[in-house]
N, C-alpha and C positions, 0 to 999 in steps of 0.2 A: 304411760299407761301402769293402770293399778288393776287388776282384775281379780276380783273376793267373789269365792264361789259361798250357796247358799243352800246346806241342807234342812234337813230337822225330820224328826220321829219313826227312828232306827225299828222303834221293837222288834230287839233280835231276838230272832228262835235259833234253834227250837227251847222251849222253856224247860227249864231243869223240875222234876220231880218235888215239889214240894213237900216237907216233913209235917205230918200232924201241926206241931206247935207253930211252923208259920201260917199255917189256914186258919188258927183262933184267930183272926181278926179280918180288916177287909179283903184280904187277900182271898178267902175265901171265894168271894163274888166276883174276881178279878179270874181268880183260876177257871170257873166254872165258864165265866165270856169265852176264856180263852180255849177251853175246849170245843164248846160249841160252835164258836165264829172265830175270834179272830185271829187262831191259828192259819184259816187261809187267807186272810186280809194281808198277812205281812209273812213275806216269801223273801228268804235267805240269797235268793238265786238271783231275785229283780234286785234286792240293796247292791249285789256283788256286781250285778250289768250298771248300775247306776254310778256305782266308784270307779269302776273301768273306766267309763266316759270320767269322769272328772280328772282322773290322772292323766286322762289323753288331755284335755283342756290345758290342764299345770298351771294353774291359778298360783296367785304369788301367796292366797291363804284362804281356809277354810272357815267358814262358821257354822256350826252346827248347833240348831236352837234346841236341844232339847229330847225327853225320851228315849236314850239309847238302848233301855231295859225296860219290861214289862210290870213285875210284881214287887221290885226292889227285894229279892228273893237274896240270901249269902253267895247263892252259888251262881246266880246272873253279873256279880261287877267283874270276876276274873275274866270269864271270855268276853266279856263289852271290852274292858282294858286292852286286850288284844287284838280287838277289832280296831279299838282308837290307834294305836299302834298303827295298824296296817294303814290305816287311812291320814294319816300325816302325825308327823313326830309335833312334840308341846307348840314346840315357836311356829309353827306353820298352820296349826288349826287352835282356833279357839272355842271350847263349851259352855254351854249355859246348860242346868238342870232342868227338867221336866217334872210335871207334876208326876208319871211313872217313872222317876228314879229317885225322889223320894216319898213312894208310896205309903209307909208305916211309920210310926217314930221309932219302932227299933232299929231300921238302919239307917233313919234319915240322915244322918254324916255318911255315910259309906260311900258316898257320889264324891265327895268330898277329899276322904282320904284314900280312894284307889283309883281319882281321875284329876288328882288334886294338880298336875301339870300341866293340864288343859285349859285348868280353870283360875288361872292365876295371873294378875298384872304384873307388867314390868319391872314398875320401882313404883315409889311413892314422888316421884319427880315433880308432880304439882300443887306438891305444899298438903297441910293437915286439913282436909275435908271438916266439916261441924261431925263430931261424933265421933272422931280421931280411928279414921282408917288403921287398918293392920292387912299383913300380907294376905291375901288367900281372901280378904272379904270380899262381898259385895255391894256397891258397882265396884269392879277393875276395870283399869285401862290399858290397853295395848298398842303401840302407836305402829305402826308397820308404814311404809311409806309416806305415801301424804296424809294418809287416813289412820286414824282414832276409835280402834274397837270400844268401846263402854258396855261393857257384860251387866246383866240386872239377874237376879233370881227371881223368878216368881212362884217358884217349886214350894209347897208347904205340905207335910203328914194332915188328911182329912179323913172323913169318918166315913162310912161306906155309902158306895154310888155316885161320891162326890168326885170332881176334878177340877175345882177352883185353884185358884192361887191368887198371892198375894203380895205386894212390896214392902209394904210396911212404911211409916213416917222416915226411919233410919235413911234406907237407901233413896228417898225421894228428896232430902235433903241434900243428899251427899251429891245424888245423880245432877241437881242445880247449879249446883258449884263446881264440879266436873267439866260440863257444858259448858259453862262461861271460861273455865282455865282454859278450853280446845278451842275456844274459836279461832276462826284462821284455818283448822284441818279440817278435812271432811269425815265429820263425826255419825259412826255407823253406831245404833245403841241395836243390843242382840236382845231378846226374850224369849221367854215360851211361850205365853199366853197373849192373844192377840187384845192390843190396847183399843182399838174401837169395833163397833158393830155390836148386833143386840145376840145375845147367845142366854141358854136355858141359864136360869141363879146357877144349878151343880157344876157349870163349865165355865162360868166367867172370870176376870181380873175382878175382885172383891173393888181395890181402890184406882182401876183406870182413869175418873178421873181427876186424880191426883195425879197421875200421871202426864195426864194430856196439859194439866193446868202448866208441869214444869216445862214442857215443852214448847207449851203455847209462849211462856215468857223467856226462855233459854237458847231455843231452837235444836238443831240436828239436821243433818244432810239425809238421811235414811233411818227408817227402823224397820227392824227385821224380827221374825217369830214364826212359830209353830204354831201346835196343839190342834190346830183345825183339820187338819189332813186337807186342805185342799189348797188351790192356787189362787191369791188374790192378790189384789192392787188396792187401797183406798188413801186418804188424803189425809192430815192431822193439818191442823192452822197452825204455823209458827208466827216468830216475829219478824219473818223478812220475807214471808210465803208459804206455800204448799210445804209439809212435808210428806216423802212417799212411806206408804205403810206397807211391805209385803211379808206373806206368807205362803209359803210350799205345801207342796204331799207328804204324806210318810215318802219317805224313800226306799221303803220296801213293798208299796201295796201294789197289786198284780191290774190294780183297774175291773175285777169283776164284781165289786160289791161298789157300795155308797160311797166309799173315797173317791176323789182324783187318782188316777194312774200316777205312778211314782216320777217323781219329776225334781227338779233340781235349778237353782237361779244363778248365773253367772252376770255380777255389776262388773260395768268395763267403767273404770272412773280416771278421768283425766281434767286438767286446767289447774285453776288455787281459785286462792278464796277472791267470790265477786263473781267469780267467772266457771264455775266447775260445770264439769259436763258428765254424764253417769245413763249409760245406757244397760237395761236389762233382757237378757237373753234365755230365755226358759228352754232348759231341754227335761227331755224326760220320753215315756213308752207312749203318750198320746192314745186316743180311741184307735184300740185293736193294734196297734203297735209291736212288733217281737223285738224291736233292736231301739236304743236311746235313739231319736232324732232331734231338731229343732223345733219347737213347737211355736216361736212366736219371740220376738223382739221387741222393746219398747224402750224409746229413749223418755228417761224419767226426768232429767236436770240438765238443760242447756239446749 
């Protein structure tokens, strides 16, 4: 049995004081929002409790689906790297960026530079995909036991008050190639923005339809995302059956605001091609809970 943990949307605090130069951008809106509200919506002590529970569960691998930081200030990246080091070594933790990690153009590449060890594929063993993949490019693949983690980036700098994402044609083409090459493994697709559901224009994945088309043709066993700060389970039609699509709350949310209380998922995966089994176990604070407890469990496959 292989156990995969899924966390998302850390929004690490406290936020360092931005310089006037850094506020001469959409960061000004985000900073005001942090001062008025978001600093209460994301608590380091809550994230610490979730991480302690994850470590006690001792999963084989951890997937973190973005928004490690808040405004992509230059002084946010080093503390976030230290936090990643404590959560898991690069071979035990796979990270995809969120929109807050590439908040503005000035620091859009900082996440890749500072956290690159967690956002890098194992190798190019599956041959050149269309467009000529390079180490560190998205999508990348990591093989761990029976599963193949296929990591996508939906994150891009956007204008003020926007939090939308996009894959782009190059990523979707390479995704199709990789999913075909990985047939026979338990394929887990990682991304930040949800590919399903109705969302406001400023928060949506712009090319979600193209992503759904690729999954509909080539299949996957599991799709994991963040962004919504909510526990969710949706289904996407694949070539041989439905594909579960799961989101998790922010791992630092105290649960006293609109977002779901902090939680994460464990996926217990076993079996083989044609007979996969996957159970999802949600653990978190729950309504009014002061410690991390099991919230629910559900058989997704098998």
